[in-house]
MIDOSE-1310 file (N, C-alpha, C; in nm, 2 decimals, decimal comma, always signed):
residues 31
xxxx	+20,61/+20,18/+11,83/+20,63/+20,08/+11,73/+20,53/+19,97/+11,75; +20,45/+19,94/+11,65/+20,35/+19,84/+11,66/+20,41/+19,71/+11,60; +20,46/+19,63/+11,70/+20,53/+19,50/+11,66/+20,44/+19,41/+11,58; +20,31/+19,40/+11,62/+20,22/+19,31/+11,56/+20,20/+19,35/+11,41
xxxx	+20,18/+19,47/+11,39/+20,16/+19,52/+11,25/+20,28/+19,50/+11,17; +20,40/+19,52/+11,23/+20,52/+19,50/+11,16/+20,54/+19,36/+11,12; +20,51/+19,27/+11,22/+20,53/+19,12/+11,19/+20,43/+19,08/+11,08; +20,31/+19,13/+11,08/+20,22/+19,10/+10,97/+20,27/+19,14/+10,84
xxxx	+20,33/+19,26/+10,84/+20,38/+19,32/+10,71/+20,49/+19,23/+10,66; +20,58/+19,18/+10,75/+20,69/+19,10/+10,72/+20,64/+18,96/+10,66; +20,54/+18,91/+10,73/+20,48/+18,78/+10,69/+20,42/+18,79/+10,55; +20,35/+18,89/+10,52/+20,29/+18,91/+10,39/+20,39/+18,93/+10,28
xxxx	+20,50/+18,99/+10,32/+20,61/+19,01/+10,23/+20,68/+18,88/+10,20; +20,70/+18,80/+10,30/+20,76/+18,67/+10,29/+20,67/+18,58/+10,20; +20,54/+18,58/+10,22/+20,45/+18,51/+10,13/+20,46/+18,55/+9,99; +20,47/+18,68/+9,97/+20,48/+18,73/+9,83/+20,60/+18,68/+9,76
xxxx	+20,72/+18,69/+9,83/+20,84/+18,64/+9,78/+20,84/+18,49/+9,76; +20,77/+18,42/+9,85/+20,76/+18,28/+9,84/+20,69/+18,24/+9,71; +20,58/+18,31/+9,69/+20,50/+18,28/+9,57/+20,58/+18,31/+9,44; +20,66/+18,42/+9,44/+20,74/+18,46/+9,33/+20,85/+18,35/+9,30
xxxx	+20,91/+18,31/+9,41/+21,01/+18,21/+9,40/+20,96/+18,08/+9,35; +20,85/+18,03/+9,40/+20,79/+17,90/+9,36/+20,74/+17,92/+9,21; +20,69/+18,03/+9,18/+20,65/+18,06/+9,04/+20,76/+18,05/+8,94; +20,88/+18,11/+8,98/+20,99/+18,10/+8,89/+21,05/+17,96/+8,88
xxxx	+21,04/+17,89/+8,99/+21,09/+17,75/+8,99/+21,00/+17,66/+8,90; +20,87/+17,69/+8,91/+20,77/+17,61/+8,82/+20,80/+17,64/+8,68; +20,82/+17,77/+8,65/+20,85/+17,81/+8,51/+20,98/+17,74/+8,46; +21,08/+17,74/+8,54/+21,20/+17,68/+8,50/+21,19/+17,53/+8,48
xxx	+21,10/+17,46/+8,56/+21,08/+17,32/+8,55/+21,00/+17,29/+8,42; +20,90/+17,37/+8,40/+20,82/+17,35/+8,28/+20,89/+17,39/+8,15; +20,95/+17,51/+8,15/+21,02/+17,56/+8,04/+21,15/+17,49/+8,01
């Protein structure tokens, strides 16, 4: 098991979800 690669994958996933969450919040605030 490559822990470093796994952690990187998790971080990129967290970033993706973070962007989606902030995007929906912005849309809710604007709309």
